[in-house]
C-alpha positions in Angstrom: 30.1 48.7 -39.6 26.4 47.8 -39.3 25.5 45.7 -36.3 22.3 43.7 -36.5 21.8 43.0 -32.8 23.5 45.1 -30.0 23.3 46.0 -26.4 24.8 48.8 -24.4 26.6 49.1 -21.1 26.7 52.3 -19.1 24.0 54.1 -21.1 23.8 57.9 -20.6 27.0 58.0 -18.5 27.7 61.5 -19.8 24.9 63.9 -18.9 25.7 66.1 -21.9 24.8 63.3 -24.4 21.8 61.1 -23.9 23.2 58.6 -26.5 26.4 58.1 -24.6 27.5 54.6 -23.5 30.6 53.2 -21.9 30.5 50.0 -24.1 28.5 48.3 -26.8 28.3 44.6 -27.7 26.9 43.4 -31.0 26.9 40.8 -33.7 26.6 40.9 -37.4 27.4 38.7 -40.3 29.4 38.7 -43.6 28.3 36.7 -46.6 31.8 35.5 -47.4 35.5 35.7 -46.5 38.1 33.9 -44.5 38.0 34.7 -40.8 41.2 36.6 -40.5 40.5 38.8 -43.5 37.0 39.6 -42.2 38.2 40.4 -38.6 41.0 42.5 -39.9 38.7 44.5 -42.1 36.1 45.1 -39.3 38.7 46.0 -36.6 39.9 48.8 -38.8 36.6 50.6 -38.2 38.4 52.4 -35.4 40.2 54.4 -38.1 37.0 56.3 -39.0 35.1 55.8 -35.7 37.6 57.8 -33.7 39.0 60.3 -36.2 37.7 63.9 -36.7 38.4 66.3 -39.6 41.6 64.5 -40.7 42.8 64.3 -37.1 43.7 60.6 -36.4 44.0 58.8 -33.0 46.9 56.5 -32.2 45.9 52.9 -32.9 47.7 49.7 -31.9 46.4 46.4 -33.4 47.0 43.1 -31.7 48.3 40.0 -33.3 45.4 37.6 -34.2 44.4 35.1 -31.6 43.1 31.9 -33.1 40.8 29.8 -30.9 37.6 27.7 -31.2 34.0 28.3 -30.4 32.3 24.9 -29.8 34.8 23.2 -32.1 34.6 25.9 -34.8 37.5 28.1 -35.8 37.5 31.7 -34.6 39.9 34.6 -34.7 40.1 37.6 -32.4 41.7 41.0 -33.1 41.9 43.9 -30.7 42.5 47.6 -31.5 43.7 49.9 -28.7 42.9 53.5 -29.5 44.5 56.5 -27.7 44.8 60.2 -28.3 41.2 60.3 -29.6 40.5 63.8 -31.0 37.7 65.2 -28.9 34.6 66.5 -30.6 32.6 67.1 -27.4 32.9 66.7 -23.7 31.6 63.1 -23.8 34.3 61.7 -26.0 36.6 59.3 -24.2 40.4 59.9 -24.4 40.9 56.2 -25.4 38.9 53.1 -26.5 39.2 49.5 -27.2 37.5 47.5 -30.0 37.6 43.7 -30.0 36.4 41.7 -33.1 35.8 38.0 -33.2 35.1 36.3 -36.5 33.9 32.7 -36.6 32.0 30.5 -39.0 28.4 31.4 -39.4 25.2 29.4 -39.9 22.2 29.9 -42.1 22.3 33.6 -43.0 26.0 34.4 -43.1 29.2 32.5 -43.9 31.0 34.5 -41.2 29.6 35.7 -37.9 31.3 38.8 -36.4 31.0 39.6 -32.7 32.1 43.1 -31.7 32.9 44.7 -28.3 33.5 48.5 -28.3 34.6 50.0 -24.9 35.6 53.5 -23.8 38.8 53.8 -21.9 39.9 56.5 -19.5 36.4 57.1 -18.1 34.9 56.3 -14.8 32.9 53.1 -14.8 34.6 51.7 -17.9 34.1 48.0 -18.8 37.3 46.4 -17.7 39.5 44.1 -19.8 38.7 41.0 -17.9 35.0 41.5 -18.5 35.6 41.8 -22.2 37.7 38.6 -22.1 34.8 36.9 -20.2 32.3 38.1 -22.9 34.5 36.6 -25.6 35.0 33.4 -23.6 31.2 33.0 -23.2 30.5 33.0 -27.0 28.6 29.9 -28.1 26.8 28.8 -31.2 23.0 28.9 -31.1 
């Protein structure tokens, strides 16, 4: 998954890795596709993001949540990841990925908003903050 615009929360929380972050928020676009299909494809990124040498984490996918953003259809899917195979001391034991797909504007038919958050670590972004981020989405 390539994110065009992103921001990080809790940068460098792990001293052993200067690229560590507790959460990342970003947006990208897809040229075509129905919202549920796009969201389902993107949320499955956790399958490669958190696996290592054939060792797979445990992943639970939510049912789709359909809602509107400024009168436009949107769908949200969440993946809860546990038993992440550690590759170094900064890897979290669990994570959460939320994907929201909605209708795009000029450059993409589908806009995709992503929140990736570590779980089981001090200072983690809590679920209500993730829900608040999704609730704050607006068209620009």
